[in-house]
N, C-alpha and C positions, 0 to 999 in steps of 0.2 A: 612663372607667375610670382609678383612681389604679394607679399602677405603683410597687413600694418595690425596694430593693435591699436586701437583708435576708442571714441567714445559715439556713441551713437544715443542724441539725444531722445527723450519721452515726456512725459509729463505734459503742461498745460502753459499756457500765455503767463511771463514773470513768475513760475515755479518749474524751472527746470529738474529734470530727474536723469541721470546719464546711465546707459549701461556699458562697463569696459567690454569692446568685443574684440575678437579675431577676426578681420573680413579681406577679400581680395582688394586691393588698392585702387580697382578702377570702378569698384561698386561704390552705389549712392550710400549715403550717410547712415540712412536708415533701413539698408535694405537686409535680407537674411544674410547673417552672419555665420563664418561657420562653427565659432563655439562663443559663449558667452562667459566672459572670466568673472565677471561680478558687478557692482553697479557704485555708483555715486553720487551723494546728495549734495550740490554746493553750497543750501541753505543751513547757516550753522544753526546747531539744535543745542538746548539750555540743555546741561548735564543731569540725569534724573535726581541725583541727591540734592539738587539746586544749588549746589556750590562749583568754583571754579568755572573756568572759561568754555563758551562752546564753542562747539567740535562741528567739522563736519564730516559726515557719516562715507565712510571708506571699505568698502567690503568686497574682499579680493580673492579667488584660488590662487595662492602663490605656486602651486604644484603646476599646475597648467597652465601658468603666465612663466613659470622656471623653462616650462618646454619649448610654450612656442619661444621663447627669446632664444633658445637652444637650436630650433633649428631656422632660425633665421629669421622669424618675424620683426620688423621694423618697427619703434612706436613713433606715434604723432607726439607734438612737441606737450599738447596736453596730457598723453598718456603717459610719456616720460618723466611729468612732474607729478602724478599720479604714484608712478613705480617706484621714484626715489623718496616718496612720502613714507612706502609700505615698506622701503628698505633692498626691493631687488632692484637696483639703478642707481647708479650715483650719480647727485645732482648733476645737472650742466651748470660750468661757472659762468657766472655773469660779470665778468671785472669789467674795469671799465679802461679799454685799449685807448684812448685818445690820451691818458693824463701819464703813459709810460714814454711815451715821445715827446711830450712837452718838459718833462723835466728832465729828458737826457739831453735835448738841447738847450736848456738851462745850463748845462753842467759844462756842454762844450762852449759856452760864449765866455766862460771865466777866465 
């Protein structure tokens, strides 16, 4: 069975709140997970001192997340992004794939 690290949505309408969970790939989004690794609040919060940029709250048990990644759990794309923000995974590169062949063709035409 495939195990995934993914987000389970909670909260209310227009105020989402997510649990970062480990669950079987074929179960429903909000079904009972194998383990809850942490939480993610996507609504930006102002710093308590009043200065600086607003931040999104990510709380994650990195030891357990490393364990699940080590035994083969596959993160979903949003979970991958959060794990890369925390420093557990390399960020996925989003390069412009169409620009490179166009530049190569321009070089061949000359």
